[in-house]
C-alpha positions as CSV (number, residue, x, y, z in Angstrom):
1,M,-26.1,-9.1,-13.8
2,G,-24.0,-9.8,-16.9
3,I,-20.9,-8.0,-18.1
4,N,-20.0,-7.3,-21.7
5,T,-16.6,-8.1,-23.2
6,E,-15.6,-4.4,-23.4
7,S,-16.2,-4.0,-19.7
8,E,-14.2,-7.1,-18.9
9,W,-11.2,-5.9,-20.9
10,T,-11.4,-2.5,-19.1
11,I,-11.2,-4.4,-15.7
12,V,-8.4,-6.5,-17.0
13,L,-6.4,-3.4,-17.9
14,K,-7.1,-2.0,-14.5
15,L,-5.8,-5.2,-12.9
16,L,-2.6,-5.0,-15.0
17,L,-2.1,-1.4,-13.9
18,A,-2.7,-2.4,-10.3
19,V,0.0,-5.1,-10.5
20,F,2.4,-2.5,-12.0
21,L,1.7,0.2,-9.4
22,G,1.8,-2.2,-6.5
23,G,5.0,-3.7,-7.8
24,V,6.5,-0.2,-8.0
25,V,5.8,0.3,-4.3
26,G,7.1,-3.1,-3.5
27,L,10.3,-2.5,-5.5
28,D,11.9,-0.4,-2.7
29,R,11.0,-2.9,-0.1
30,E,12.4,-5.8,-2.2
31,K,15.6,-3.9,-3.0
32,H,16.2,-3.5,0.8
33,G,15.5,-7.1,1.7
34,R,12.1,-6.6,3.4
35,S,9.9,-9.6,3.8
36,A,7.0,-7.9,2.0
37,G,8.2,-6.9,-1.5
38,I,7.0,-6.7,-5.1
39,R,4.7,-9.8,-4.9
40,T,3.0,-8.7,-1.7
41,Y,2.4,-5.1,-2.7
42,A,1.3,-6.1,-6.2
43,A,-1.1,-8.7,-4.8
44,V,-2.6,-6.2,-2.3
45,C,-3.1,-3.6,-5.1
46,L,-4.5,-6.2,-7.5
47,G,-7.0,-7.5,-4.9
48,A,-8.2,-4.0,-4.0
49,T,-8.6,-3.1,-7.6
50,L,-10.4,-6.4,-8.4
51,F,-13.0,-6.0,-5.6
52,T,-13.5,-2.3,-6.3
53,A,-13.9,-2.7,-10.0
54,I,-16.5,-5.5,-9.5
55,G,-18.3,-3.2,-7.0
56,E,-18.2,-0.3,-9.4
57,H,-19.6,-2.5,-12.1
58,L,-22.6,-3.4,-10.0
59,G,-23.7,0.2,-10.5
60,D,-24.8,0.5,-6.9
61,L,-22.9,3.2,-5.1
62,A,-23.9,1.9,-1.7
63,A,-22.6,-1.6,-2.5
64,A,-19.3,-0.2,-3.9
65,S,-18.9,1.9,-0.8
66,R,-19.4,-1.2,1.4
67,I,-16.8,-3.1,-0.6
68,I,-14.3,-0.3,-0.3
69,A,-14.9,-0.1,3.4
70,N,-14.4,-3.8,3.9
71,I,-11.2,-3.7,1.8
72,L,-9.8,-1.0,4.3
73,V,-10.9,-3.1,7.3
74,G,-9.5,-6.3,5.9
75,I,-6.1,-4.7,5.0
76,G,-6.2,-3.0,8.5
77,F,-6.6,-6.5,10.0
78,L,-3.7,-7.7,7.9
79,G,-1.6,-4.8,9.0
80,A,-2.4,-5.5,12.7
81,G,-0.9,-8.9,12.2
82,I,2.3,-7.5,10.7
83,I,3.0,-5.1,13.6
84,Y,4.7,-6.6,16.6
85,K,6.5,-5.2,19.7
86,N,10.0,-6.4,20.5
87,D,10.1,-6.5,24.3
88,V,13.9,-6.9,24.3
89,T,14.6,-3.6,22.5
90,N,11.3,-2.0,23.6
91,S,10.5,-1.1,20.0
92,S,7.8,-1.7,17.5
93,N,8.4,-3.4,14.2
94,G,6.3,-3.7,11.1
95,L,4.7,-0.2,11.3
96,T,6.1,0.9,7.9
97,T,5.1,-2.3,6.2
98,A,1.6,-2.2,7.6
99,A,1.1,1.5,6.7
100,T,2.4,1.1,3.2
101,I,0.3,-2.1,2.5
102,W,-2.7,-0.1,3.7
103,C,-1.8,2.8,1.3
104,T,-1.2,0.3,-1.5
105,A,-4.7,-1.0,-1.1
106,G,-5.9,2.6,-1.4
107,I,-4.0,2.8,-4.7
108,G,-5.8,-0.3,-5.8
109,V,-9.2,1.2,-4.9
110,A,-8.3,4.3,-6.8
111,V,-7.5,2.3,-9.9
112,G,-10.7,0.3,-9.5
113,M,-12.7,3.5,-9.3
114,N,-11.0,5.0,-12.4
115,M,-9.1,7.6,-10.4
116,L,-5.9,6.9,-12.3
117,I,-4.1,10.3,-11.8
118,I,-4.7,9.9,-8.0
119,A,-3.3,6.3,-8.2
120,F,-0.2,7.4,-10.0
121,V,0.5,10.3,-7.7
122,A,-0.1,8.2,-4.6
123,T,2.3,5.5,-6.0
124,G,5.0,8.1,-6.6
125,A,4.4,9.7,-3.1
126,L,4.5,6.3,-1.4
127,Y,7.7,5.2,-3.2
128,A,9.3,8.6,-2.3
129,L,8.4,8.1,1.3
130,L,9.9,4.6,1.3
131,A,13.1,5.8,-0.5
132,L,13.5,8.7,2.0
133,H,14.7,6.2,4.7
134,H,17.7,5.4,2.4
135,Q,18.8,9.0,1.8
136,S,21.9,10.0,3.7
137,W,20.6,13.6,4.4
138,Y,17.4,12.2,5.9
139,T,19.2,9.6,8.1
140,N,21.7,12.2,9.3
141,W,18.8,14.6,10.2
142,K,17.0,11.8,11.9
143,K,20.1,11.0,14.0
144,K,20.5,14.6,15.0
145,M,16.8,14.8,16.0
146,H,17.1,11.7,18.2
147,A,20.3,13.0,19.8
148,K,18.8,16.4,20.4
149,H,15.6,15.1,21.9
150,G,17.1,12.1,23.6
151,T,14.7,9.8,21.9
152,E,15.4,6.2,21.2
153,K,16.4,5.5,17.6
154,N,14.0,3.0,16.0
155,D,14.7,2.1,12.4
156,E,12.0,-0.6,12.6
157,E,12.3,-1.4,8.9
């Protein structure tokens, strides 16, 4: 099954948009010194978009659905490797990174499926969630909640 030049350029534009949106999500992580940053998030979004756009181009909804399902499984597997338990502090680490990488793959799938408004809104929402951790009102509220309920504070990332 061949592809015409116009379709290829459409996919190229999707890929560039995916790099941008993934980079936006990774920006907060990069600014705060996390190991997964702009390059990681951009690459996840790019890969998800690439495979989804190719699947969409096949014109077979079942094939595209299988590709998307396997992207989610693959990124889930990647996320499982990111999460680890610290036995010394009895806390889990990597949860935020794993969850946001998984969501970033979803953004890539949305771009690949031409759901651009959804991709932009999801990017903004994900960035806002990541930035929340660095807002003083949120951290103060979180400390109060931990003190009130006697829960262990775990700022895993």
